[in-house]
C-alpha positions in Angstrom: -117.4 -27.2 7.0 -115.8 -25.5 9.9 -113.6 -22.5 9.2 -110.6 -20.9 10.8 -107.8 -18.4 9.7 -104.7 -20.5 10.4 -104.7 -24.2 10.7 -101.7 -25.6 12.7 -100.6 -29.3 12.3 -98.4 -30.3 15.1 -98.4 -29.1 18.8 -94.6 -29.3 19.6 -92.8 -26.2 20.7 -92.8 -24.9 17.2 -96.5 -25.2 16.6 -97.4 -24.0 20.1 -95.1 -20.8 19.5 -96.9 -20.1 16.2 -100.3 -20.5 17.8 -99.4 -18.5 20.8 -98.1 -15.5 18.6 -101.0 -15.6 16.3 -103.5 -15.5 19.2 -101.6 -12.6 20.8 -102.0 -10.9 17.4 -105.7 -11.5 17.3 -105.9 -14.3 14.6 -108.2 -17.2 15.2 -106.3 -20.6 15.0 -106.7 -24.3 15.3 -104.0 -26.5 16.4 -104.1 -30.2 16.5 -101.6 -33.1 17.1 -102.1 -36.8 16.6 -100.4 -37.5 20.0 -103.0 -38.0 22.8 -101.1 -35.6 25.1 -97.9 -33.4 25.1 -94.4 -35.0 25.3 -93.3 -36.9 28.3 -89.7 -37.0 27.3 -87.2 -34.3 26.2 -84.1 -34.2 24.0 -84.0 -30.3 23.5 -82.6 -28.7 26.6 -81.0 -25.3 25.6 -83.3 -22.3 25.3 -81.2 -19.6 23.4 -81.4 -15.8 24.2 -83.2 -15.0 20.9 -85.9 -17.4 22.0 -86.2 -15.8 25.5 -86.3 -12.4 23.6 -89.4 -13.5 21.6 -91.0 -14.9 24.9 -90.5 -11.6 26.5 -92.3 -9.9 23.6 -95.6 -11.9 24.3 -95.3 -11.8 28.0 -94.4 -15.4 28.9 -90.7 -15.3 29.6 -91.0 -15.0 33.4 -92.9 -18.0 33.7 -90.3 -19.8 31.2 -87.3 -18.7 33.3 -89.0 -19.8 36.6 -89.3 -23.3 35.1 -85.7 -23.8 34.1 -82.2 -23.3 35.3 -79.6 -20.6 34.4 -76.4 -22.1 33.7 -73.5 -20.3 35.6 -70.5 -22.3 34.3 -69.4 -24.7 31.7 -66.8 -27.1 33.0 -64.8 -29.2 30.6 -63.4 -32.5 31.7 -61.0 -34.9 30.1 -59.7 -38.2 31.3 -57.0 -36.5 33.0 -59.2 -34.2 35.2 -60.8 -30.7 35.0 -59.4 -28.9 31.8 -61.3 -25.7 31.9 -63.9 -23.8 33.9 -65.9 -21.3 31.6 -68.4 -18.5 33.0 -71.9 -18.6 31.3 -73.8 -16.5 33.8 -73.4 -13.2 32.0 -71.3 -14.0 28.9 -73.6 -12.1 26.7 -73.6 -8.8 28.5 -74.8 -6.0 26.6 -75.8 -8.2 23.6 -79.2 -9.2 25.1 -81.3 -8.8 28.0 -80.9 -12.6 28.6 -77.1 -12.7 28.6 -76.8 -16.1 30.3 -77.0 -19.7 29.2 -80.4 -21.3 30.1 -81.7 -24.9 30.2 -85.3 -26.1 30.2 -86.3 -29.6 29.2 -88.6 -29.4 26.0 -91.5 -31.3 27.8 -91.7 -28.8 30.5 -91.2 -25.9 27.9 -94.4 -27.3 26.1 -96.3 -27.2 29.0 -95.5 -23.5 29.8 -96.6 -22.6 26.1 -99.9 -24.8 26.5 -100.7 -23.1 29.7 -100.6 -19.7 28.1 -102.4 -20.8 25.1 -105.3 -22.2 27.3 -105.5 -18.8 29.1 -106.0 -17.2 25.8 -108.8 -19.7 25.0 -107.0 -22.2 22.7 -106.9 -25.9 23.2 -104.8 -28.2 21.5 -107.0 -30.9 19.6 -105.4 -34.1 20.7 -105.7 -37.5 19.0 -106.4 -35.6 15.8 -104.6 -36.5 12.4 -104.3 -34.9 9.1 -105.9 -37.2 6.6 -105.5 -35.0 3.4 -105.4 -31.2 2.3 -105.8 -29.3 -0.9 -105.1 -25.7 -1.7 -108.0 -24.1 -3.5 -106.1 -21.0 -4.3 -108.4 -18.8 -1.9 -108.3 -21.2 1.0 -107.0 -24.7 2.0 -109.5 -27.5 2.6 -108.2 -30.0 5.1 -109.6 -33.3 6.3 -108.9 -34.1 9.9 -109.4 -37.6 11.6 -110.4 -38.1 15.4 -111.8 -41.5 16.9 -112.6 -42.7 13.6 -114.7 -39.5 12.5 -113.5 -37.2 9.9 -114.0 -33.3 9.8 -113.6 -30.9 7.0 -112.0 -27.5 7.8 -111.6 -24.5 5.6 -108.5 -22.4 6.6 -107.1 -19.3 5.0 -103.5 -20.9 5.6 -102.0 -24.3 6.7 -98.8 -24.5 8.8 -97.0 -27.8 9.0 -95.1 -28.0 12.3 -95.8 -31.8 12.5 -92.2 -32.7 12.9 -89.6 -34.7 10.7 -91.9 -37.2 9.4 -94.3 -34.3 8.4 -97.6 -35.3 6.7 -97.9 -31.7 5.6 -94.4 -31.9 3.7 -95.2 -35.3 2.2 -98.7 -34.0 1.0 -96.7 -31.2 -0.8 -94.3 -33.8 -2.3 -91.4 -31.5 -1.1 -88.0 -33.3 -1.0 -86.1 -33.5 2.3 -82.3 -34.1 1.3 -79.8 -34.7 3.7 -78.6 -37.8 5.8 -78.2 -39.7 9.1 -75.1 -39.6 11.3 -73.6 -43.0 12.0 -73.5 -42.4 15.7 -76.4 -43.4 18.1 -76.9 -41.2 21.2 -78.4 -41.8 24.6 -80.2 -39.4 26.9 -81.3 -40.1 30.4 -82.7 -38.6 33.4 -81.2 -40.1 36.6 -80.8 -39.6 40.2 -77.0 -39.9 41.0 -74.0 -38.4 42.7 -70.6 -37.1 41.4 -68.5 -34.0 41.1 -71.3 -32.2 39.1 -71.1 -28.3 38.8 -74.0 -26.7 40.6 -76.3 -24.8 38.2 -73.9 -25.6 35.4 -73.1 -28.0 32.6 -70.4 -30.5 32.8 -68.9 -31.7 29.5 -66.4 -34.6 29.3 -64.3 -34.8 26.1 -62.7 -37.9 25.4 -60.8 -39.4 22.5 -64.0 -40.7 20.9 -66.5 -38.0 21.6 -68.3 -36.2 24.7 -70.8 -36.6 27.2 -72.9 -34.1 29.1 -74.2 -33.9 32.6 -76.6 -31.0 33.6 -79.2 -30.5 36.4 -82.9 -30.5 35.6 -84.6 -28.4 38.5 -88.0 -29.6 38.5 -87.3 -33.3 39.2 -84.1 -32.8 41.1 -82.5 -35.3 38.6 -79.6 -35.1 36.3 -79.8 -34.9 32.6 -77.1 -37.2 30.9 -76.6 -37.0 27.2 -73.6 -38.9 25.2 -72.6 -41.2 22.4 -73.5 -44.8 22.6 -70.3 -46.8 22.7 -69.2 -48.3 19.2 -69.5 -51.8 20.8 -73.3 -51.3 21.3 -74.1 -49.4 18.2 -75.4 -52.2 16.3 -77.4 -53.7 19.2 -81.2 -54.1 18.4 -82.2 -52.7 21.8 -79.6 -50.6 23.7 -80.5 -50.7 27.5 -79.0 -48.5 30.1 -77.6 -51.3 32.0 -75.7 -52.4 28.9 -73.8 -49.1 28.7 -74.0 -48.1 32.4 -70.3 -48.4 32.8 -69.5 -46.2 29.9 -71.9 -43.5 31.0 -70.7 -43.6 34.6 -67.1 -43.4 33.5 -67.6 -40.5 30.9 -70.2 -38.4 32.9 -68.4 -38.9 36.4 -71.9 -39.6 37.9 -72.7 -42.5 40.0 -76.2 -43.6 38.9 -78.6 -44.7 41.6 -81.9 -44.5 39.9 -82.9 -44.2 36.2 -86.2 -42.2 35.5 -85.8 -42.3 31.9 -83.6 -43.6 29.4 -83.7 -43.4 25.5 -81.6 -43.7 22.4 -81.7 -42.1 19.1 -80.0 -41.4 15.8 -79.5 -37.8 14.5 -80.5 -36.6 11.0 -79.5 -33.4 9.1 -81.8 -32.3 6.4 -83.4 -29.3 4.9 -86.6 -29.3 2.9 -86.3 -28.1 -0.7 -89.1 -25.6 -0.1 -90.6 -24.0 3.0 -93.8 -22.8 1.3 -96.3 -24.0 -1.5 -99.1 -21.4 -2.0 -101.0 -21.2 1.2 -99.1 -24.1 2.9 -96.0 -23.5 5.0 -93.5 -25.8 6.7 -92.1 -24.7 10.1 -89.6 -26.3 12.2 -88.6 -29.9 12.2 -91.0 -30.3 9.2 -88.7 -28.2 7.2 -85.2 -28.8 8.8 -83.5 -31.1 11.3 -80.0 -30.7 12.6 -77.3 -32.2 14.9 -77.6 -31.4 18.5 -74.4 -29.3 18.3 -75.0 -26.0 20.0 -78.7 -26.6 21.1 -80.0 -25.0 17.9 -82.8 -27.1 16.4 -85.7 -26.3 18.5 -84.8 -22.7 18.9 -84.5 -22.6 15.1 -88.1 -24.0 14.9 -89.4 -21.4 17.3 -87.7 -18.8 15.3 -89.4 -20.0 12.2 -92.9 -19.6 14.0 -92.2 -16.1 15.1 -91.1 -15.1 11.4 -94.3 -16.6 10.0 -96.7 -15.4 12.6 -96.5 -11.7 12.4 -96.5 -12.0 8.5 -99.6 -14.2 8.5 -101.3 -12.0 11.0 -100.7 -8.7 9.0 -102.0 -10.4 5.8 -105.1 -12.1 7.2 -106.1 -8.9 8.9 -105.6 -6.7 5.9 -102.7 -4.9 7.3 -100.3 -6.0 4.6 -100.0 -7.1 1.1 -99.9 -10.9 0.6 -96.5 -10.4 -1.0 -95.1 -10.0 2.5 -95.5 -13.7 3.0 -93.1 -14.2 0.1 -90.3 -13.3 2.4 -90.8 -16.2 4.8 -89.2 -19.0 2.7 -86.0 -17.1 1.7 -85.4 -15.6 5.2 -85.8 -18.9 7.0 -84.4 -21.5 4.5 -81.3 -19.4 4.1 -80.6 -19.7 7.7 -81.5 -23.3 8.0 -79.2 -24.2 5.4 -76.3 -22.2 6.8 -77.1 -23.7 10.3 -77.0 -27.3 8.7 -73.6 -26.6 7.3 -72.3 -25.2 10.7 -73.6 -27.7 13.1 -72.7 -30.5 10.7 -69.0 -29.4 10.7 -69.1 -29.1 14.6 -71.0 -32.3 15.1 -68.5 -34.4 12.9 -65.5 -32.8 14.7 -66.8 -33.5 18.3 -67.8 -37.1 17.2 -64.8 -38.0 15.1 -63.0 -41.1 15.9 -59.9 -40.2 13.9 -57.0 -40.5 16.5 -55.5 -37.2 15.6 -58.9 -35.3 16.0 -59.2 -37.1 19.3 -55.9 -35.9 20.7 -56.6 -32.4 19.6 -60.1 -32.4 21.1 -58.8 -33.9 24.3 -55.6 -31.7 24.9 -55.6 -28.8 22.9 -59.3 -27.7 22.6 -60.0 -27.3 26.1 -57.0 -24.9 26.5 -57.9 -22.9 23.6 -61.4 -22.5 24.7 -60.2 -21.6 28.2 -58.1 -18.6 26.9 -60.6 -17.5 24.5 -63.7 -17.5 26.5 -62.1 -15.8 29.5 -61.8 -12.7 27.3 -64.5 -10.2 26.9 -64.3 -10.5 23.1 -64.1 -14.4 23.1 -67.0 -14.8 25.4 -69.1 -12.5 23.5 -68.2 -14.0 20.1 -69.3 -17.5 21.6 -72.6 -16.0 22.8 -73.4 -14.4 19.4 -72.6 -17.8 17.8 -74.9 -19.9 20.0 -77.5 -17.4 21.1 -79.0 -16.8 17.6 -78.8 -13.1 18.4 -76.5 -12.8 15.1 -79.3 -14.2 12.8 -79.9 -11.6 10.1 -81.9 -11.3 6.8 -79.8 -8.9 4.9 -80.2 -10.7 1.6 -84.0 -11.1 2.1 -86.6 -9.4 0.0 -87.8 -6.9 2.7 -84.5 -5.6 4.0 -83.2 -2.3 2.9 -80.5 0.3 3.8 -77.6 0.5 6.2 -77.1 3.1 9.0 -73.9 2.7 11.0 -73.0 -0.9 11.2 -76.7 -1.9 11.1 -78.3 -3.0 8.0 -81.9 -3.9 7.1 -82.6 -7.5 8.2 -80.3 -7.2 11.2 -81.8 -8.1 14.5 -82.3 -4.7 16.3 -79.1 -4.2 18.7 -80.0 -4.3 22.4 -79.4 -1.1 24.2 -79.9 -0.5 27.8 -79.4 2.5 30.4 -80.6 3.1 33.7 -84.0 4.2 32.6 -84.7 1.1 30.6 -83.9 -0.6 27.3 -84.8 -0.5 23.6 -86.6 -3.7 23.6 -89.4 -2.9 25.8 -91.4 -1.3 22.9 -91.2 -4.5 20.9 -93.8 -5.9 23.2 -96.2 -4.1 21.0 -95.8 -6.8 18.4 -96.0 -3.8 15.9 -94.1 -1.9 13.4 -92.2 1.1 14.9 -89.3 3.6 14.0 -86.6 3.9 16.4 -84.2 7.1 16.5 -81.2 7.2 18.8 -80.6 10.9 19.2 -83.1 13.5 18.1 -86.2 12.8 16.1 -86.8 16.0 14.0 -90.1 17.6 14.0 -90.6 17.3 10.2 -90.0 13.7 10.1 -92.4 13.0 12.9 -95.1 15.0 11.2 -94.5 13.4 7.8 -94.8 9.8 9.4 -97.8 10.6 11.5 -100.5 9.7 9.0 -99.0 6.2 8.7 -99.8 5.5 12.4 -96.3 4.0 12.8 -95.0 5.2 16.3 -91.5 6.7 16.6 -89.6 6.0 19.5 -86.7 8.5 20.2 -84.0 7.2 22.6 -81.3 9.5 24.1 -77.9 9.0 22.4 -75.6 7.0 24.5 -72.2 5.4 24.1 -73.8 2.1 24.4 -75.9 2.9 21.3 -72.8 3.8 19.4 -71.0 0.4 20.6 -74.0 -1.5 19.5 -73.4 -0.2 16.0 -76.4 2.3 15.7 -75.8 5.7 14.2 -76.7 9.0 16.1 -79.9 10.7 14.5 -80.4 7.8 12.0 -83.9 6.2 11.7 -84.6 2.4 11.9 -87.8 1.0 10.8 -88.4 -2.1 12.9 -90.6 -5.3 12.4 -92.8 -6.8 14.8 -90.3 -9.6 15.4 -87.5 -7.1 16.2 -85.6 -7.1 13.0 -84.7 -4.0 11.2 -86.7 -3.6 8.0 -85.2 -0.3 6.8 -82.1 1.5 7.9 -81.6 5.0 6.9 -78.6 7.3 7.8 -80.9 10.4 7.5 -84.4 10.8 8.6 -86.1 10.9 5.3 -89.8 10.3 5.7 -90.3 9.7 1.9 -88.1 6.5 2.1 -90.1 5.2 4.9 -93.4 5.9 3.1 -92.2 4.4 0.2 -91.4 1.1 2.0 -94.5 1.1 3.9 -96.7 1.7 0.8 -94.6 -1.0 -1.1 -96.1 -3.8 1.2 -99.2 -1.9 2.1 -98.3 -2.0 5.6 -100.5 -0.7 8.3 -99.9 -0.9 12.0 -102.3 -2.5 14.6 -103.9 0.6 15.6 -106.9 -0.8 17.2 -104.9 -3.4 19.4 -102.0 -1.4 20.3 -102.0 0.2 23.8 -100.0 3.4 24.3 -96.4 2.7 25.3 -95.3 4.7 28.3 -92.3 4.3 30.6 -91.4 7.0 33.2 -87.8 8.4 32.7 -85.9 9.8 30.0 -84.9 6.8 27.9 -88.0 6.7 25.7 -90.4 9.2 24.0 -93.2 8.2 21.7 -94.5 10.5 18.9 
């Protein structure tokens, strides 16, 4: 019987992210997938700022950015012509270091993750299926099958990132309530010509729905996405030629060559549980969403990061196993909220109601044009779709409030000429942030814990971000605030750390040093 610390079923973006984070944290993993190779097609395009922040933490964001395209403008079309042009190149300024809209096809994204995983010495085990598994209380015993041969594996934990038809979820007998939207979608990569925004996204809003056209950098092609016309929804096989006229009319693209075309139906479901004992559900195995807002893949990768640092701390003896109890309540609450939000948006943009269609065609572009050309409107839109507003305030390991920041919030981003407060997060470790002066007694009393204190000079930007001067914030490895204290009271931090038996990654952590005045490390 072979052994590993974490066994990961499924090597899509979620499983690869989980494997990469665990590997960076020094945890042995095995990751397998029943497919013989990585995906050749892609539905997920949007890579949100929060995902890019996670990629920055593990040092792969430059390769991800080089592979995709920054979207500079959203152009909204109606049958009457261009209704609005909305800037996207810096619409999240001051909220994230990645303040722009970004697109990268899922298949290319996966290849970037696979490359970094291979560099770390981990290969995806292809053509391998999960036959059965059993939680023995102290380990999970799994049976894998490849080329007609079986293997028994003992793992401390099993993560099911094996998609909407998850074998892991079925094995746990967890319900997956929800439904399927009646509309069928098409997605195509084509060579074509038309008035398409350079480095941008074109959205056509019509009385019956929408269509999207955007560039795919690597192939020099265009990605077209839209709703299959109602007249063809019931076709047993939907071909590109059958709906070519509708696609060209709605996208404004004259198609010369079709590289890839597919149709699919969208589900909306959230599993009843995300965890049973030593087995976890991650990504599409636990929740699937409408494509509204480009949230699905990013949410799965967020699941992976949330679970990875907690698993690493527990398997390495740096935290009490009760830390893992926070995974399900934090992530399932967000998944349910997201399903509700995207479902409402999706039903609105696909409704065939004549009244809603008229509103969508004539009034909505005007409202968006006015709102998103204001700083307040553009920043609100960025927060909504970037996942920078995800918070776990109601979670079991969140505590306190200082300024406008509470335990569970994502640490606000603050930058000045000397750097930013996100750079220390690359340690993937617990840390304390103080914006102002960190007093000597506070430093001295926390020193035995091994948790570093990062003191940042107080700035107007810190205040605008909602931080409180001279307050202290205990920051988790994923960049969320665990404990926010308006005063530098070491005892409160010591109690929090002791409650979960938290210890930092002392052996692995390299000293953090940046020239200049923004940062200092205790």
